[in-house]
N, CA and C of each residue as an Amber inpcrd file, in Angstrom:
protein
   639
 123.4500000  11.6840000  14.4070000 122.8330000  13.1130000  15.2190000
 121.5490000  13.4700000  14.4780000 120.9320000  13.6980000  15.4070000
 119.6310000  14.6620000  15.4920000 119.7700000  15.9000000  14.5360000
 118.9860000  16.8680000  13.5050000 118.4500000  17.8560000  12.8270000
 117.3360000  19.0090000  12.9560000 118.2570000  19.7390000  13.7180000
 117.5890000  20.8550000  13.7080000 117.0710000  21.4200000  13.0230000
 115.5140000  21.8980000  13.3460000 115.4950000  23.6030000  12.0730000
 114.1700000  24.6620000  13.0960000 114.4910000  25.9200000  13.5860000
 114.5150000  26.9620000  13.9310000 113.8760000  27.4670000  13.4300000
 112.3860000  27.7730000  13.8490000 111.2470000  28.5590000  13.0690000
 111.3230000  29.5340000  13.6930000 110.7420000  30.5180000  13.7450000
 110.9830000  31.8700000  14.7290000 111.3600000  33.5500000  14.4470000
 110.4260000  33.8610000  14.7430000 110.7960000  35.3020000  13.3800000
 111.3620000  36.2300000  14.5910000 111.5460000  35.9500000  15.9030000
 112.8950000  36.7640000  16.7180000 114.0590000  36.5810000  16.8060000
 114.8990000  37.2750000  16.2050000 116.4680000  36.0950000  15.6130000
 116.9760000  36.8350000  17.4890000 116.3850000  36.9530000  18.2140000
 117.6430000  36.9040000  19.5770000 116.7660000  35.4230000  20.3090000
 115.9280000  34.4950000  19.8730000 115.5400000  34.1520000  20.4570000
 115.9980000  32.1950000  19.4270000 116.3300000  32.8230000  18.1060000
 116.5890000  31.7720000  17.3320000 118.3930000  32.4780000  17.5600000
 119.0220000  32.4650000  18.1970000 120.4860000  32.2630000  18.8810000
 119.9240000  31.7180000  19.6170000 119.8190000  32.4790000  20.3050000
 119.3530000  31.9490000  21.9820000 119.4930000  30.2220000  22.0110000
 118.4260000  30.0720000  21.0090000 118.5780000  28.0810000  20.8930000
 119.5820000  27.5340000  20.5580000 120.5380000  28.3240000  19.3430000
 121.7620000  27.9330000  19.6120000 122.9320000  27.7900000  20.2740000
 122.9020000  28.9060000  20.8300000 123.5690000  28.9430000  22.3250000
 123.4290000  28.0580000  23.1080000 122.2320000  27.6910000  23.4890000
 121.9620000  26.6250000  24.0950000 122.2920000  24.8500000  23.7510000
 122.1460000  24.3960000  22.7780000 121.6290000  23.2420000  22.2700000
 123.4690000  22.9630000  21.3780000 124.2960000  24.1460000  21.2010000
 125.3870000  24.3580000  20.2280000 126.3840000  23.0220000  20.9470000
 126.3640000  23.0430000  22.1370000 128.2100000  21.9470000  22.7540000
 126.6520000  20.9810000  23.3000000 126.3790000  20.3460000  23.2750000
 124.9400000  18.8900000  22.7660000 125.3990000  18.4230000  21.2470000
 126.6480000  17.0340000  21.3640000 127.5390000  16.6320000  20.3020000
 126.0460000  15.5730000  20.0660000 124.7030000  15.9920000  20.5590000
 123.6360000  14.7960000  19.9650000 122.7870000  16.0010000  19.3360000
 122.7040000  16.7930000  18.9080000 122.0040000  18.2470000  17.9190000
 123.0690000  18.9830000  17.0940000 121.9320000  19.4210000  15.8810000
 122.6700000  20.4710000  14.7720000 121.6410000  20.8310000  14.6960000
 122.0550000  22.3970000  14.2120000 120.9340000  23.1830000  13.4670000
 121.8840000  23.2960000  12.6840000 120.7200000  22.8090000  11.6720000
 120.7150000  22.6180000  10.5960000 120.2430000  23.8460000   9.1930000
 119.7100000  24.8090000   9.9220000 118.7670000  26.0600000   9.9120000
 117.8730000  27.2170000  10.5060000 117.4480000  28.5420000   9.6890000
 116.2930000  29.3300000  10.8330000 116.0250000  30.0510000   9.9830000
 114.5020000  29.9010000  10.2250000 113.4940000  30.3390000   9.1540000
 112.9420000  31.2870000  10.1590000 112.2050000  32.4420000   9.4710000
 112.1010000  33.9160000   9.9610000 109.8680000  33.6500000   9.8010000
 109.7110000  32.9270000   9.0990000 108.4550000  32.6380000   8.3460000
 108.0240000  31.9740000   7.4580000 106.6540000  31.6600000   6.8870000
 106.4380000  30.1990000   6.4470000 106.4280000  29.9360000   5.0490000
 106.3630000  31.2370000   4.0840000 107.4980000  30.9360000   3.2940000
 108.5960000  30.1280000   3.3510000 109.6750000  30.5600000   4.4250000
 110.8940000  29.8430000   4.3680000 111.4850000  28.9980000   5.0740000
 110.0140000  28.1430000   5.9610000 110.2200000  27.3220000   6.6060000
 109.4420000  26.2060000   5.5410000 108.6710000  26.3520000   4.4070000
 108.0990000  25.3350000   3.1820000 108.8380000  25.1530000   2.3750000
 110.1920000  26.7440000   2.3250000 111.0150000  26.3060000   1.1820000
 111.6770000  25.6170000   1.7670000 112.0970000  25.9810000   2.8310000
 113.7660000  25.0550000   3.3700000 113.4940000  23.4670000   3.8750000
 112.0250000  22.9640000   3.6690000 111.2590000  21.6670000   4.0570000
 111.1070000  20.9160000   2.8690000 111.2290000  21.6380000   1.9120000
 111.1830000  21.1350000   0.4670000 112.1830000  20.2940000   0.2810000
 113.4300000  21.4010000   0.6140000 114.8070000  20.7960000   0.6030000
 115.8050000  19.4010000   1.6530000 115.4870000  19.8780000   2.3810000
 115.8740000  18.8850000   3.8180000 114.4080000  19.3880000   4.1850000
 114.9870000  18.1210000   5.2780000 114.1550000  17.7920000   6.3500000
 114.1950000  17.2640000   7.5070000 114.8080000  17.6870000   8.7810000
 115.1890000  17.9080000   9.9010000 114.5310000  16.9270000  10.5730000
 115.6900000  16.7830000  11.7970000 114.6680000  16.0250000  13.1450000
 113.5450000  16.1110000  13.5710000 113.8330000  17.4250000  13.9710000
 112.9890000  18.4340000  14.7050000 112.9870000  19.4280000  14.3480000
 111.4460000  20.2200000  14.1980000 111.4440000  21.6970000  13.6670000
 110.8710000  22.3500000  14.8630000 111.5180000  23.5930000  15.6350000
 111.0330000  24.4440000  16.9030000 110.4590000  24.8450000  16.0160000
 109.2210000  24.6770000  16.2740000 107.8850000  26.2130000  16.3390000
 107.3200000  27.3910000  16.7210000 107.6630000  28.6530000  16.3900000
 106.7800000  29.4570000  17.3180000 105.1660000  29.4510000  16.8140000
 104.8260000  29.3240000  17.8590000 103.3190000  29.5260000  17.1320000
 102.9880000  30.4770000  16.6300000 103.4320000  31.6600000  16.5120000
 103.1620000  33.1380000  16.2840000 103.7080000  33.9120000  14.4230000
 104.5030000  31.8260000  14.2540000 104.8550000  32.6250000  12.9750000
 104.4130000  33.6880000  11.7060000 105.0150000  34.5880000  11.3940000
 104.1060000  34.9160000  10.2490000 104.1980000  34.3160000   9.1740000
 102.9020000  34.4940000   8.3050000 102.4550000  33.7260000   7.2490000
 102.1870000  32.5650000   7.8110000 101.8360000  31.6530000   8.3600000
 101.1530000  30.6960000   8.7260000 100.5270000  30.2990000  10.1140000
  99.3330000  29.9050000  10.2210000  98.4990000  29.9260000  11.9200000
  99.8030000  28.7210000  11.8710000 100.2550000  28.7940000  13.2600000
 100.6180000  27.5580000  14.1750000  99.3030000  26.3000000  13.9130000
  97.8880000  25.8350000  15.0060000  97.6430000  24.7640000  14.5040000
  97.1790000  24.2080000  13.5100000  96.8210000  25.5870000  12.9040000
  96.6330000  24.7680000  11.2840000  97.8920000  24.2920000  10.6400000
  99.6450000  25.1010000  10.9800000 100.1870000  24.4290000  10.1790000
 101.1420000  23.3750000  10.2200000 100.8120000  23.2400000  11.7960000
 101.3570000  21.8010000  12.7850000 100.4910000  20.1860000  11.9120000
  99.4020000  20.4600000  11.6690000  97.8250000  19.6520000  10.6940000
  99.0560000  19.4740000   9.1310000  98.5550000  20.6640000   8.6560000
  99.2260000  20.8970000   7.1860000 101.3970000  20.0430000   7.1550000
 101.9290000  20.6480000   8.0860000 103.4050000  20.0560000   8.1140000
 103.9510000  18.2160000   8.4690000 102.4340000  17.5890000   9.5030000
 102.8260000  16.8040000   9.1090000 102.2740000  15.5880000   8.3450000
 101.1050000  16.4470000   7.8410000 100.5780000  15.2960000   6.9460000
 102.0700000  15.6640000   5.6080000 102.1960000  16.8640000   5.1630000
 103.6070000  17.1450000   4.1150000 104.6660000  15.2130000   4.4770000
 105.2470000  15.7980000   5.8010000 106.1660000  15.8250000   6.2000000
 105.5590000  14.5430000   8.1530000 105.6340000  12.8130000   7.8140000
 104.7530000  12.6060000   8.7570000 106.0950000  12.4680000   9.6030000
 107.2470000  12.5670000   9.0640000 108.4150000  11.7830000   9.5930000
 108.8120000  13.4220000  10.8080000 108.2090000  14.1660000  10.4320000
 109.3720000  15.5500000  11.3740000 108.2700000  15.2950000  12.8590000
 109.1580000  16.2470000  13.1640000 108.5410000  15.7630000  14.8860000
 108.9770000  17.5840000  15.5090000 107.3770000  17.9250000  15.7770000
 107.4470000  19.4440000  15.9950000 107.6100000  19.5350000  17.6370000
 108.2220000  20.8390000  17.4720000 108.0080000  21.4360000  19.1140000
 107.5050000  22.2230000  19.3360000 106.7770000  22.8800000  19.4350000
 106.7810000  24.5500000  19.9440000 106.9140000  24.9110000  20.8340000
 107.4550000  26.2330000  20.6190000 108.3110000  26.7850000  21.4550000
 107.6160000  28.5070000  21.9000000 106.8490000  28.8160000  22.5170000
 106.0270000  29.9310000  22.7360000 105.3190000  30.1560000  23.6470000
 105.3820000  32.3700000  23.5950000 105.2120000  32.3120000  24.7760000
 103.0390000  32.4410000  25.1230000 102.4620000  32.1210000  24.7260000
 101.2270000  31.2140000  24.6760000 101.2240000  30.5170000  26.2590000
 100.6280000  30.2050000  26.6740000 100.1160000  29.8900000  27.6500000
 100.3240000  28.0610000  27.2080000 101.0080000  27.0710000  28.0160000
 100.5470000  25.9060000  27.7460000  99.3470000  25.2220000  28.6310000
  98.7980000  25.8020000  29.3850000  97.4630000  25.5690000  29.1490000
  96.5130000  25.5540000  28.6440000  96.8670000  26.3740000  28.2860000
  95.2230000  26.9420000  26.9860000  95.6840000  26.2580000  25.8440000
  97.1760000  26.2660000  25.0880000  97.5220000  25.3670000  23.7040000
  98.2610000  24.5090000  23.8050000  98.8910000  23.9040000  24.6560000
  99.5860000  22.9120000  24.8170000  98.8500000  21.6300000  24.4020000
  97.6200000  20.9630000  24.6260000  96.5350000  20.2130000  24.4580000
  96.3870000  20.1060000  22.9630000  96.2480000  21.4880000  22.8560000
  95.4890000  21.6270000  20.5570000  96.8530000  21.1080000  20.0610000
  98.2280000  21.7670000  20.4890000  99.2780000  21.3780000  19.7710000
  99.4960000  19.4740000  19.5800000  99.3800000  19.2530000  21.1660000
  99.6560000  17.7220000  20.9120000  98.6140000  17.1160000  19.9070000
  97.4420000  17.7160000  20.1900000  96.7340000  16.6810000  18.8170000
  96.3630000  17.4560000  18.0420000  96.6230000  17.6000000  17.7570000
  97.4180000  18.6320000  15.9090000  98.1990000  17.8350000  15.3350000
  98.7140000  16.9680000  15.8380000 100.6410000  15.8340000  15.6060000
 101.5550000  16.4130000  16.1830000 102.0510000  18.1640000  16.6230000
 102.9750000  17.8790000  17.9930000 104.1700000  17.0130000  18.7240000
 105.0690000  17.1090000  18.7210000 105.5990000  16.1600000  20.1640000
 104.8490000  16.8380000  20.7420000 105.4220000  18.1830000  20.8790000
 105.9550000  19.4620000  22.5020000 105.3870000  19.9300000  22.6520000
 105.2910000  20.4450000  24.1750000 104.7530000  21.8260000  23.6220000
 105.6480000  22.9000000  24.9160000 106.9620000  24.1710000  24.6670000
 107.7770000  24.3640000  25.4080000 107.5170000  26.0990000  25.7730000
 107.0990000  26.5510000  26.2010000 106.7810000  27.9910000  26.5520000
 108.6680000  27.9810000  26.5150000 108.0170000  29.6320000  26.0940000
 109.9410000  30.5850000  26.0830000 110.3700000  31.3230000  27.1080000
 109.3150000  31.1210000  28.9890000 110.2270000  31.4150000  29.8040000
 110.7000000  30.6440000  30.4650000 110.8540000  29.4920000  29.8000000
 111.0780000  28.0550000  30.6760000 112.9000000  28.6480000  31.0340000
 113.2380000  27.4400000  31.5010000 115.2830000  27.2530000  31.4240000
 116.3210000  26.7630000  30.7790000 117.0670000  27.0100000  30.2540000
 117.9760000  27.2390000  28.3100000 117.6860000  25.0610000  29.7250000
 118.2440000  24.3200000  30.6070000 118.6650000  23.3520000  30.2540000
 116.9500000  22.0180000  30.1160000 115.6450000  23.1020000  31.0430000
 114.7830000  22.3930000  30.1690000 114.4620000  22.6040000  28.9410000
 115.0750000  23.0230000  28.0120000 115.1180000  23.4910000  26.9720000
 115.0210000  22.1180000  25.9730000 116.8120000  22.1400000  26.5280000
 117.8310000  20.7790000  25.7410000 117.4310000  19.8510000  25.7650000
 116.7180000  19.6770000  27.1190000 116.2200000  18.5650000  26.7180000
 114.9510000  18.3090000  26.6930000 114.0170000  19.1550000  26.7480000
 112.6320000  18.7510000  26.3710000 113.4150000  18.6850000  24.4420000
 113.9180000  19.5570000  23.5890000 114.3430000  19.1810000  22.5300000
 114.7310000  17.7670000  22.2430000 115.9670000  17.1240000  23.5100000
 116.5450000  16.2140000  22.7540000 115.2390000  15.3210000  23.4610000
 114.5780000  15.1860000  24.0350000 113.3350000  13.8490000  24.2270000
 112.5630000  14.0430000  23.0380000 111.7200000  15.2720000  22.1490000
 111.4440000  15.1540000  20.9430000 112.2480000  14.1970000  19.6820000
 113.7210000  14.7980000  19.6560000 114.0970000  14.2660000  18.6960000
 114.5160000  12.5740000  18.7320000 114.8490000  12.1500000  19.6230000
 114.5290000  10.6030000  20.3130000 112.7440000  10.3270000  20.3900000
 112.2690000  10.6920000  20.0130000 110.3360000   9.9480000  19.5490000
 110.0040000  10.2770000  20.7560000 109.9840000  11.1940000  21.8810000
 109.3220000  10.7200000  22.9310000 108.6540000  12.2860000  22.6780000
 107.4630000  11.9940000  23.9390000 106.3000000  14.2040000  23.4580000
 106.5780000  14.6670000  25.5270000 106.7460000  15.5580000  24.8770000
 107.3460000  16.3740000  25.9010000 105.8970000  17.5040000  26.4490000
 105.2890000  17.4670000  27.6440000 104.8530000  18.2790000  28.0270000
 105.1660000  18.8750000  29.5280000 104.7230000  19.5290000  29.8560000
 105.7710000  20.3450000  31.0540000 104.9940000  19.7220000  32.2090000
 105.9000000  19.3490000  33.1430000 105.4520000  18.2440000  34.3540000
 104.5980000  18.2500000  35.3430000 104.1800000  19.8880000  35.6560000
 102.6620000  20.1970000  36.4470000 101.3110000  19.8570000  35.6630000
 101.4880000  20.4230000  33.5580000 100.3800000  19.7900000  32.9980000
 100.2680000  17.9760000  33.1460000 100.4300000  17.0650000  33.1410000
 101.0080000  16.3610000  33.1740000 100.4530000  15.2030000  34.8660000
 101.3950000  16.1630000  35.6120000 101.0180000  15.6840000  37.1420000
  99.7160000  15.6090000  37.1400000  98.9560000  16.8660000  36.9520000
  97.4750000  17.6780000  37.4900000  96.9830000  16.9100000  36.5140000
  96.4520000  16.8470000  35.8670000  96.3460000  16.4210000  34.4000000
  95.7550000  14.5070000  34.9540000  96.6850000  14.2050000  35.3810000
  96.9920000  12.7310000  35.8060000  96.1930000  12.5520000  37.6900000
  96.3430000  13.4340000  38.8430000  95.3930000  13.2820000  39.9130000
  94.9570000  12.6150000  40.5130000  94.7500000  11.1490000  41.3790000
  93.5520000  11.3790000  40.9370000  92.7270000  10.0790000  40.7790000
  93.5980000   9.7130000  39.2610000  93.1340000   9.6150000  38.1600000
  93.3420000   7.8750000  37.6820000  92.4300000   6.6820000  37.4270000
  93.9320000   4.9670000  36.6620000  93.8970000   4.9970000  35.7330000
  94.9850000   4.2670000  36.1320000  95.6310000   4.1660000  34.5080000
  95.3660000   3.5360000  33.1980000  94.3210000   4.8360000  32.2410000
  93.8360000   4.4120000  31.1490000  92.9430000   5.5810000  31.2130000
  92.4510000   5.8170000  31.9150000  91.3410000   6.5690000  32.5640000
  92.0090000   8.5200000  32.8250000  92.6270000   8.7980000  32.3880000
  93.7310000  10.4020000  33.6820000  92.8350000  10.7810000  32.1640000
  92.9160000  11.6620000  33.2660000  93.1600000  13.9820000  32.3370000
  93.1820000  13.6120000  31.3140000  94.8860000  13.8040000  31.0430000
  95.4280000  13.4390000  30.0010000  94.8620000  12.5070000  28.5970000
  94.5110000  11.4780000  29.1970000  94.4160000  10.3160000  28.0650000
  93.2410000  10.7840000  27.4700000  91.6940000  11.5110000  28.2580000
  90.8460000  12.0570000  27.5370000  90.9870000  13.0970000  26.5950000
  91.7210000  13.8070000  27.5510000  91.8860000  15.6700000  26.9740000
  92.3880000  14.8680000  25.2640000  94.0770000  14.0360000  24.9970000
  93.8340000  13.7080000  23.5290000  92.6300000  13.3260000  23.2290000
  92.0630000  12.7560000  23.8470000  90.0590000  12.2020000  22.8370000
  90.1650000  13.1020000  22.0070000  90.2590000  14.1730000  22.3460000
  88.9080000  15.8700000  21.9810000  89.8540000  16.2240000  20.4290000
  89.0120000  16.3580000  19.9740000  89.2170000  16.5740000  18.8060000
  90.2690000  18.1710000  19.1620000  90.7800000  18.5010000  18.0270000
  91.1380000  20.5710000  17.9450000  90.3170000  20.9280000  18.5560000
  88.7650000  21.1410000  17.9870000  87.8220000  21.8910000  17.7040000
  87.1250000  21.9790000  19.2610000  87.2750000  20.7320000  19.6520000
  86.1810000  20.1780000  20.9410000  87.2240000  20.9320000  21.9040000
  88.9040000  20.5880000  21.7080000  89.8590000  21.8750000  22.7470000
  89.0930000  23.1290000  22.4880000  89.1560000  23.4900000  21.4800000
  89.2980000  25.7160000  20.9590000  88.4370000  25.6850000  22.1160000
  87.0970000  24.8510000  22.2550000  85.7410000  25.3950000  22.9410000
  85.3070000  25.3040000  24.4720000  86.0830000  23.7360000  24.8480000
  86.3160000  23.7650000  26.0820000  87.2450000  25.2070000  26.7150000
  88.1220000  25.2010000  25.8720000  89.6670000  26.5430000  26.2060000
  88.3450000  28.1550000  26.9070000  87.3320000  28.0250000  25.8620000
  86.2410000  29.2730000  26.3020000  85.3750000  29.0240000  26.8280000
  85.4120000  27.9400000  27.2300000  84.2430000  27.3920000  28.4590000
  84.1880000  28.0970000  29.3600000  86.1870000  27.2730000  29.7620000
  86.7080000  27.5330000  31.0560000  86.8330000  29.2050000  30.7750000
  86.7390000  29.9160000  30.0800000  87.6840000  31.2180000  30.4730000
  86.1880000  32.0370000  30.1010000  85.1600000  31.5640000  30.3140000
  83.7150000  32.0800000  30.6260000  82.8980000  32.9160000  29.2750000
  83.5690000  32.1380000  28.0590000  82.5900000  32.7070000  27.2140000
  81.2610000  32.1590000  27.0820000  80.8380000  32.8540000  26.8000000
  78.8840000  32.2860000  26.4570000  79.0340000  32.4200000  25.4490000
  77.8610000  30.9000000  24.5640000  77.9660000  30.3580000  23.0930000
  77.0940000  31.8150000  21.4920000  77.2190000  32.9460000  22.0960000
  77.2610000  33.5340000  21.3880000  78.4070000  33.8450000  21.3150000
  79.4020000  34.0750000  22.0700000  81.1900000  34.4230000  21.9230000
  82.2260000  33.4520000  20.9880000  81.6760000  32.1710000  21.6340000
  82.0020000  31.1180000  21.7980000  82.2310000  31.2260000  19.5500000
  80.5940000  30.6500000  19.1530000  80.3960000  30.7650000  17.7150000
  80.9640000  32.0450000  17.0780000  80.8730000  33.0410000  17.9290000
  81.6450000  34.0850000  16.5670000  83.3120000  34.6010000  17.2640000
  84.1720000  33.6650000  17.7720000  85.2690000  33.8050000  17.7460000
  85.9830000  32.7920000  16.8640000  85.2060000  31.3790000  16.8490000
  85.1240000  30.4100000  15.8200000  84.7500000  30.0050000  14.7980000
  83.8040000  30.8740000  14.3980000  83.1150000  31.0810000  12.8900000
  82.2110000  30.2730000  12.7660000  81.6500000  29.8740000  13.6630000
  80.7610000  28.4480000  13.8710000  79.2660000  29.0420000  14.3790000
  78.0700000  28.4570000  14.2240000  76.8860000  29.3060000  14.9550000
  76.7120000  28.1190000  15.5540000  75.1930000  29.3540000  17.0520000
  75.1440000  29.0040000  18.1910000  75.2500000  27.5790000  18.1670000
  73.6360000  26.7530000  17.5600000  73.8180000  25.2900000  17.2420000
  75.1240000  24.4230000  17.3880000  76.2870000  24.9250000  16.7630000
  77.0420000  24.0450000  17.2180000  77.9690000  24.0350000  18.2090000
  78.1130000  25.1720000  18.9440000  78.2980000  25.8750000  20.4800000
  77.8900000  24.5170000  20.6540000  76.3690000  24.4940000  21.1400000
  75.5540000  24.0600000  22.2250000  75.9200000  22.3460000  21.6300000
  76.2060000  21.7010000  20.4650000  76.7020000  19.9060000  20.0420000
  77.9530000  19.9530000  20.7310000  78.6350000  20.8580000  20.0440000
  80.1030000  20.5350000  20.8020000  80.1930000  20.4180000  22.4390000
  79.0420000  21.4780000  23.3460000  79.4730000  21.1840000  24.5980000
  78.5810000  19.6800000  25.0910000  77.5220000  19.1780000  25.0550000
  76.9700000  18.4440000  25.0170000  78.1410000  16.6140000  24.6890000
  78.5810000  17.0800000  23.3400000  79.7070000  16.1790000  22.7760000
  81.0160000  15.9980000  24.5780000  81.5170000  17.0120000  25.0180000
  81.9650000  17.5110000  26.0250000  81.7230000  17.1380000  27.3990000
  80.5760000  17.2890000  27.4780000  80.1680000  16.6390000  29.2210000
  80.0490000  15.0470000  28.4630000  79.6470000  13.9580000  27.7190000
  80.1150000  13.2360000  27.2870000  81.0650000  12.3390000  27.4640000
  82.2860000  12.9270000  26.7340000  83.6670000  12.8530000  26.4940000
  84.0910000  12.7600000  28.0080000  84.0820000  13.8850000  29.0460000
  85.0480000  13.9620000  29.9190000  84.3340000  13.7640000  30.9550000
  83.2910000  13.3810000  30.5040000  82.3740000  11.6130000  31.4960000
  81.6420000  13.6980000  32.7590000  81.1360000  13.8730000  32.8970000
  80.9860000  15.1590000  33.8120000  78.9970000  15.2700000  32.7630000
  78.5040000  16.5110000  34.6400000  76.6360000  16.1140000  34.2610000
  76.1320000  18.0930000  33.8890000  77.1540000  18.8790000  33.5460000
  76.2520000  20.0620000  33.3290000  77.9970000  20.6550000  33.3410000
  77.6620000  22.4400000  32.1740000  78.7180000  22.9280000  32.6590000
  79.6710000  23.2820000  33.6670000  79.1130000  23.6370000  34.9860000
  80.3240000  24.2870000  35.7780000  80.8940000  22.9440000  36.2750000
  80.6000000  20.9790000  35.9650000  81.7280000  20.7870000  36.7130000
  82.7550000  20.6140000  35.0500000  82.6520000  21.1290000  33.4800000
  83.1160000  21.0010000  32.6660000  83.8040000  22.0190000  33.0550000
  83.6230000  22.5530000  33.4530000  84.4920000  24.1660000  34.0760000
  86.2390000  23.3580000  34.8590000  85.0910000  22.9900000  35.3220000
  85.7550000  22.6750000  36.8410000  87.0540000  21.5750000  36.4380000
  87.0130000  21.1550000  35.4400000  87.7830000  20.1720000  34.9170000
  89.2450000  20.2730000  34.5420000  87.8190000  21.3780000  33.1860000
  89.3390000  21.6100000  32.1460000  90.1060000  22.6720000  32.7810000
  89.7950000  23.3010000  34.3790000  90.4660000  24.0790000  34.7290000
  92.0810000  23.2570000  35.5600000  91.6080000  22.0760000  35.0180000
  93.1690000  21.1700000  36.0890000  93.7450000  21.3080000  35.1290000
  94.0570000  21.9030000  34.0770000  94.7940000  21.9140000  33.5470000
  95.5710000  23.6660000  33.2790000  94.8900000  24.2410000  34.3590000
  95.9690000  25.7110000  34.8840000  97.0150000  25.7850000  35.5530000
  98.0730000  26.1040000  35.2960000  99.2990000  26.2060000  36.2430000
  99.4160000  27.3690000  36.9960000  99.4300000  26.8980000  38.0010000
  99.5940000  28.0270000  39.4450000 101.0890000  28.8920000  39.6290000
 101.1590000  29.7770000  38.6560000 102.4960000  30.1210000  38.8680000
 103.2810000  30.2790000  39.7870000 102.9560000  30.5860000  40.7210000
 103.7280000  30.6030000  42.1240000 103.8020000  29.5780000  43.0700000
 103.4980000  27.3610000  42.1510000 104.1310000  26.7550000  42.4550000
 105.6210000  26.2610000  41.6840000
């Protein structure tokens, strides 16, 4: 039996997840928490197979929380369930240690499949993201492979570059100096095998999902 802990500060969301997987004999909800303190108290007593985690859970910071959780409970499988755009945060979450990322706008069947896939030890990412990352790339050289090799900070910088932010804005947002931003840009150009920032933005935006498709 795969046990599930839901960490979300919206009761209606927790109830909805419960209703979706209640009839699945392979999944059992063993608890629901609404903030970071409750989450760590629960885990000190019992570690579930899968933690369904809201990225904006009160009292903890989503991406940093993933790192902390995986350090303290390496066997824990984390599925991020959030309103935040998958194309902006999914790879950061995976890099930090999550086993999957799924939008709260998804349909119930897909959510159930994602939970089960993560519970079995798999990685769940939106198919559209995976397909767009892999388009035209040979095995072992796919964009998803390249992006997974980036550090969480590099992905954060890349997301801000793609959003059109200047070095000064990026530095202020991430609380680093502009020289450090330039260093990250140089690393990104090399790691993603592009020659200039324009190409870097183009490569980055292959992550974007067209809502009409």
